[in-house]
N, C-alpha and C positions, 0 to 999 in steps of 0.2 A: 888123402887128398881128393875134393870130389873136381866132377870135371862141367861143372853145372854152372853155367851165364847165370850172372846175374839179368835180371828182367826189370826193376825196379826202373825210373828214371831217375837222370840221373837232373841234380840239381843246378839249375846253372849257377856260376856265379856271380855274385856283386858286381854290379859294370854302371858306369857313367851314362848308357845308351836312354834310359828312361833321362833321366835330367839334361840330359839334350835336346832327347824329344816334346819337353814340355819345352823345354826354353825355346825353341824354334814352334811352338804351337802358339805359346806366349806374343812371342815377336811376330808375328804373322799379325794377332789383333789387334796389337800399339801399333804397326803398323799400316791397318785400313782406317784407323781415326790420324796418324802421325803424316807418312808418305811412304810412299811407293815403293823404292827402295831400300828400308827396313822390312814392308810385307814379302819381297823378293830373296831377303834375305835367311828371315822367316824361316821361311817356306821351305829354304832348301836346308839348312840344320835340320825342320822338320823329317823329310824325306831322308838325309843321310844319319840322321840319326834312328829315324826310325827301323831303316832298312835291317842298318847292322842290329839293333834287338832283336828283331824279328830272327834276324838269320841265329844270333844267340840263341833266342831260344828252340830252334827248330835243332841246332845243334845238341843243345844238352836234351832235349825227348829221341835224338836216332838211339839205335839199337846199338848199344858196345860189340865191337867186331868181337868174337870168339877166339881166343887165344889159343893156337894151331899145338898139339901134343906134340910133346919130347920125342916122341916114339913112337909113330901107330901106322897099320900098313900103309899100302899106299889109295887103298879103298876104301873109303870113312860111308858112313851113313849118312845120306843124305834127310836134311832137318828141316821144315820149312818155317820160315821167319817171315813176321811181318814188315813191310818197307815201314813201315811208322806203327810207334805203338799206339796205344787207344789214350793214354792218357796225354802224347801230346797231341794229338791229332783233337778232344777234347779243349785244352787249352790253347791253340789259336782257335781253334772255329769260334771260342767264349772272344777269344779278345777281337775279333773280325766282327761278332753278332753288337760287340758292346762297342767298336770302329761307328759302325752302319746306324747305328741307335744313336750316336753320339752327335751322328752328323747331320740325323733328319733332326736332330732338336735342336742342334744350336747352325745349324746355316740359314733355315728359318730367317731366326730371331738376328743373327748380323744382318742379311739382306735386309730386312726390314729397317734395323739400327742404322746401316752404315748406305745404302747405295743409294740414300740421298740425298747425297754429300760429293757425293758426282754425278747424278741424274741433275742436279740446277734447281732451279724453285719453278719447274715447268714453266712459268711465266716469262713470254716470248717479252720482249722488250720493241716497242714500236718508235719510230721516226715520230718528232713533234715537230712541228712548223712553230717559231714564236715570229715569225712576222719581219717586213724588214729590216737590215740592221743600222738603218737611220733610227730606230726607237733604244736603240743603247749607243748613249751619249760616250766618246771616249775619258776614258775615268773613272766613268762614273757606276756604282754598281746595280743593277733595276732587279727588282724581286718580282719573277716570274712564279705564276700559276696555271697550271693546265693539266687535263688529262692526258695519262702515257696511256691508258686502255681507253678509249671512249665503249667501248661493248662492254666492260668494266663496271663503270659507271662512279660514281665517287670515291668507291674506295680506289680507284687508281688516281686521285689529286695527287701533285705533285708539287715542289717547291724548287726555285732552283734560284743561285744567284748569280745574278749572267753580267760578267764586265767587258766593256770593249775598250780591249787593251791596243788599240791602232794595229799598224804593222810592224812584223815582223825582219830581220835584217834579209829575207828572201822576198820578201814586198807579199808576203800573205797573212792575210785577217790574221787577228790573234783574241782567241775569247778566255776569260777564266769563268767558267761553270761550277759551282758550287751546288751538291746537293744538301736542302738544306737538313739533315738527320743528323745526328751527333752520335760519331760513332764511339761515344761508352755506351749506352745504351738502348740507341734509336731517340733518344727527345728529339724533341724540334729546337730547332736551332735561331737563335735572333741575332738582327743587327742590332751591331751594338750606334746605333745614331737613329736620327729624327728620318719617318718615312713624310717622304714629298708627295703627300695625298693630292693634290692639286694636279699635280702631272701625272696625272694615273689615266693610262690606255688600252684599249681594249683590243686585240687582233682576233678578226676568227680566219682562222686559214680554212680553203675547202673541203668545206666535208666535215668539216672535223668541229668541236665546242671551240667559244671562245677564250684563247687565251687575257690574263689581266699581269700589264705592264705593274707595276712601279717602282721609280728611282730612289734609291735612298740613299744619304752621308752616310757611311759606312765606312774609319776603315781594318773592321773587324767583327767576329763574331761570338756569341756566347752561349751557352746551354743553360735555361733557367733549373731547369734541375738539379743537377749534380755541381754547377758549376766550371763546365768546362771551357776553353777559349781557344780560339784560334782567330789568327792573325789575315790579314786580308790574302793572304794566297792559301788560307784555311788547314796553315802550320798549327799545330796543336802548342799553344803556352804557356797553358797554368791547368789543374783538374787532373781527374779520371782518364782522361781518353786517350785513346793507347794508340792512333796515326792521325795523320793529316786527315780534313774531313774530302772525303767522297765527290770527286769529277763525273759531268759528264761529257761524252764523246758531243764532237759539232763537225759541220759541214755548212757550207755556205750554196745554198742553189738559187739561181737566181733571181742575188742578191738579195733573198732571205737567211734567216739564222735557222739550220737543222740541230737540234739535238738530237743524240742517238745515246747510248746503251751508256749505263753507269760506269765506273769502275772508283778500284781502290786506290790509295795514294801513300806511296812509308812519307816520304820527304820529300820539300821541293827548296830549291835552291834559286837564289835570286827572284823575281819579281816582274810581272802586267808578261810580255810579249818575249823577252828575255832571260824565262823559267824553264828553269831543268825538270819536269816531272818525272818521281821513280813511283812506274804507273804497273798497278797490279790487277788479275782479278778480281770482280766484284769479291768483296769478303763481308761476313754479317757482322753488328756492330761487337764489338768487345777482343775480335780474335787482330791479332798482330799478322803483319805481311811482309815483315822485313825482320833485321836481326835474330840471333840466338834464340829470343821469345818465341819465333815462329814458329820452330821446329819441337814448341813444346803444348803446344795448343793446337784444337783443330783442325784441318786443311780449312781454309778458306771456303764456303761454299760457290762455286758458279754458275752464279745465275743471272752469267750473258755468254 
């Protein structure tokens, strides 16, 4: 019977740890696009299963303990053994080097692809003075055309549909300010009604370019590109849009109407000063902001 020990590394038994690690990495990649909770869960899975996988690899390549002789003298020949086999070291070094190379290749690509979704549009929204609130007759939409950022010139020109709703129950001014971009693909939405050209006005705020104001007899809006239709509150009534029209925040300063940053809207219940608005951070056209569909599409880009 031979006393020699087996120096061959033990082959690790089949396990589910690599599969769990792969699922964790996939969850992280999906979570970066869908939601932060999925990213956290994926990272936890990857860490746990990765640690278990490494432990199995390490134990498989560890030298086996020599069986004690049945009957030997107390003094035995001292034998030098490696604490770690060469094959195990090379295997772990290969895995580690592959991980470093994979991270070096994947992380920059993920950064360029994903980080803009969290960093925003890098365009700061500036408040715009639309002039005295007396320029906005109660219950009538006014087409307001203005430059969002005069420093950028014409590329920042925007159009909003502004309606004075009168006062709320708390005696506060109420305005409905709809952004003119269709939430399907971003085409310009048009009012479904005649524009009163004869009542056109201009207002030039201090230090800023002129704002053009044109009343329009419209109770609804439509997109000429793909047939999207919206009611007077911006709710989708027909066509491919996925949500209600975006809106602008507003404030009243010294009797003037000031519009601020835009935001996205899920649905609007009620009308005018009594409307209840489901408000969300600004999202790109075609992106759901509520319902189960929200989790199936990329996160809304925070442009404000």
